[in-house]
C-alpha positions as CSV (number, residue, x, y, z in Angstrom):
1,M,89.9,116.8,106.0
2,I,92.9,118.1,104.1
3,Q,95.3,115.9,106.1
4,D,93.2,112.8,105.4
5,T,93.2,113.5,101.7
6,Q,96.9,114.0,101.7
7,D,97.4,110.8,103.8
8,R,95.4,108.8,101.3
9,R,97.4,110.3,98.4
10,V,100.6,109.4,100.2
11,R,99.5,105.9,100.9
12,R,98.3,105.5,97.3
13,T,101.6,106.8,95.9
14,R,103.6,104.5,98.1
15,M,101.4,101.5,97.2
16,R,102.0,102.2,93.5
17,L,105.7,102.5,94.0
18,Q,105.8,99.3,96.0
19,Q,103.6,97.4,93.5
20,A,105.9,98.6,90.7
21,M,108.9,97.4,92.7
22,L,107.3,94.0,93.1
23,E,106.6,93.8,89.4
24,L,110.2,94.8,88.5
25,L,111.7,92.3,91.0
26,K,109.9,89.5,89.1
27,E,111.8,90.6,86.0
28,K,115.2,91.5,87.3
29,D,117.6,91.8,90.1
30,A,117.1,94.6,92.7
31,R,120.6,96.1,91.9
32,S,119.5,96.5,88.2
33,I,116.3,98.5,89.0
34,T,116.6,102.2,88.4
35,V,114.5,105.0,89.9
36,R,113.6,106.0,86.4
37,E,112.1,102.6,85.4
38,L,110.5,102.3,88.8
39,T,108.7,105.7,88.5
40,Q,107.7,105.0,84.9
41,R,106.2,101.7,86.0
42,A,104.4,103.4,88.9
43,D,103.4,106.4,86.8
44,V,104.8,108.9,89.3
45,N,107.6,111.4,88.7
46,R,111.1,111.1,90.1
47,G,110.6,114.1,92.5
48,T,107.6,112.2,94.1
49,F,109.7,109.1,94.5
50,Y,112.5,111.1,96.2
51,A,109.9,112.8,98.5
52,H,109.3,109.3,99.9
53,Y,112.5,107.3,99.5
54,K,116.3,108.0,99.2
55,D,116.8,105.3,96.6
56,V,115.6,101.9,95.4
57,F,117.1,100.2,98.4
58,D,115.4,102.5,100.8
59,L,112.1,101.5,99.2
60,L,113.0,97.8,99.6
61,D,114.0,98.4,103.2
62,Q,110.7,100.1,103.9
63,M,108.9,97.2,102.3
64,E,110.8,94.7,104.4
65,Q,110.2,96.7,107.6
66,D,106.5,96.8,106.8
67,L,106.5,93.0,106.3
68,F,108.2,92.4,109.7
69,Q,105.8,94.8,111.4
70,R,102.8,92.9,110.0
71,L,104.4,89.6,111.0
72,T,105.1,90.9,114.5
73,Q,101.5,92.0,114.8
74,L,100.4,88.5,113.8
75,L,102.6,86.8,116.3
76,S,101.5,89.3,119.0
77,S,97.9,88.6,118.4
78,Y,98.3,85.2,120.1
79,S,98.5,85.2,123.9
80,T,100.2,82.6,125.9
81,Q,96.8,81.3,126.9
82,D,95.8,81.0,123.3
83,L,99.0,79.0,122.6
84,Q,98.4,76.7,125.6
85,R,95.3,75.4,123.8
86,G,97.5,74.6,120.8
87,L,100.1,76.0,118.4
88,T,98.3,74.9,115.2
89,P,96.1,78.1,114.8
90,L,99.2,80.4,115.2
91,L,101.3,78.2,112.9
92,T,98.5,78.0,110.3
93,D,98.3,81.8,110.3
94,V,102.1,82.2,110.0
95,F,102.3,79.7,107.1
96,R,99.4,81.4,105.3
97,F,101.3,84.7,105.8
98,V,104.4,83.1,104.3
99,R,102.5,81.8,101.3
100,D,100.4,84.9,100.6
101,D,102.8,87.8,101.2
102,P,104.4,88.9,97.9
103,V,107.2,90.8,99.6
104,L,108.2,87.7,101.6
105,R,108.1,85.6,98.5
106,L,110.3,88.0,96.5
107,A,112.7,88.3,99.3
108,F,113.1,84.5,99.2
109,L,113.7,84.6,95.4
110,D,116.5,87.2,95.7
111,Q,119.7,85.2,96.6
112,R,121.6,88.1,97.9
113,T,119.0,89.3,100.4
114,Q,117.8,85.8,101.3
115,D,120.3,85.2,104.1
116,S,119.9,88.5,105.8
117,F,116.1,88.3,105.5
118,F,116.0,84.9,107.1
119,R,118.4,85.9,109.8
120,R,116.1,88.8,110.7
121,L,113.1,86.4,110.6
122,D,115.0,84.0,112.9
123,Q,115.7,86.8,115.3
124,L,112.1,88.0,115.3
125,I,110.7,84.6,116.1
126,Y,113.5,83.9,118.6
127,E,112.7,87.1,120.5
128,K,109.0,86.5,120.5
129,C,109.5,83.0,121.9
130,Q,112.0,84.2,124.5
131,E,109.9,87.1,125.7
132,D,106.4,85.7,125.6
133,W,106.2,81.9,125.1
134,Q,108.8,80.4,127.5
135,G,106.0,79.3,129.8
136,L,104.6,77.0,127.1
137,F,107.4,74.5,127.3
138,L,108.8,72.4,130.1
139,P,110.8,74.4,132.6
140,V,114.5,74.3,131.7
141,D,117.4,76.4,132.9
142,Q,118.2,79.5,130.9
143,Q,121.2,78.0,129.1
144,L,119.2,75.0,127.9
145,W,116.2,77.3,127.1
146,G,118.5,79.1,124.6
147,C,119.5,75.9,123.0
148,C,115.8,74.8,122.8
149,L,115.0,78.1,121.1
150,D,117.8,77.8,118.6
151,F,116.4,74.4,117.6
152,L,112.8,75.4,117.5
153,V,113.4,78.6,115.5
154,S,115.8,77.0,113.1
155,G,113.4,74.1,112.5
156,A,110.3,76.3,112.0
157,V,112.0,78.8,109.7
158,G,113.7,75.9,107.8
159,L,110.4,74.2,107.4
160,A,108.9,77.4,105.9
161,R,111.9,77.8,103.6
162,G,111.7,74.2,102.4
163,W,108.0,74.7,101.8
164,M,108.7,77.7,99.7
165,V,111.4,75.8,97.7
166,R,108.9,73.1,97.0
167,G,106.4,75.7,95.6
168,F,103.9,75.6,98.5
169,Q,102.7,72.1,97.4
170,E,101.1,71.5,100.8
171,E,98.3,73.6,102.3
172,P,99.3,75.9,105.2
173,E,97.1,73.8,107.6
174,Q,99.1,70.7,106.7
175,V,102.4,72.3,107.2
176,A,101.2,73.9,110.5
177,Q,100.0,70.5,111.8
178,L,103.4,69.0,110.9
179,A,105.3,71.8,112.6
180,N,103.1,71.5,115.7
181,R,103.8,67.7,115.9
182,L,107.5,68.3,115.4
183,I,107.6,71.0,118.1
184,L,105.6,69.1,120.6
185,N,106.7,65.5,119.9
186,G,110.0,65.7,118.1
187,L,110.5,63.2,115.4
188,S,108.3,60.5,116.9
189,L,105.4,61.4,114.7
190,S,103.0,59.0,116.2
């Protein structure tokens, strides 16, 4: 019982700090955020902050790791058999995740972290495709499979990036259907 109470307090404190970080990132650059203003915004003391994180960038890194863990869980929730019935459900869930996750949206807005963030996203999707989804596509030799993956991953992440730039004008289902058609049919959109 005591452990559960402490775990809830720890989770609540971390959530408050993360929420404060998200609010501050809307106002200023990550390098400009101090522990002092972060703890004031979260209404926790500095000692509590340092009990959980080394510095502001450690907090950001933990938030990014959590985001990638949640995305990995989402991708892993679809089996090869699920995907053989169609990619649209997975793609719809991924595009909803992209639209709805505040950490991902703020990572996109921060120009300095954008490239490393999207490289890591590319790598995650590439590895998932390589490990679990190769059987979905026509058999090709390993060298060509790597080229196919480069093309698929760059296209999917680029589509998500462009969708973000345009302010999520289309619904996730529409973007997912387009991605599905492009993956399966190339540019012959008939």
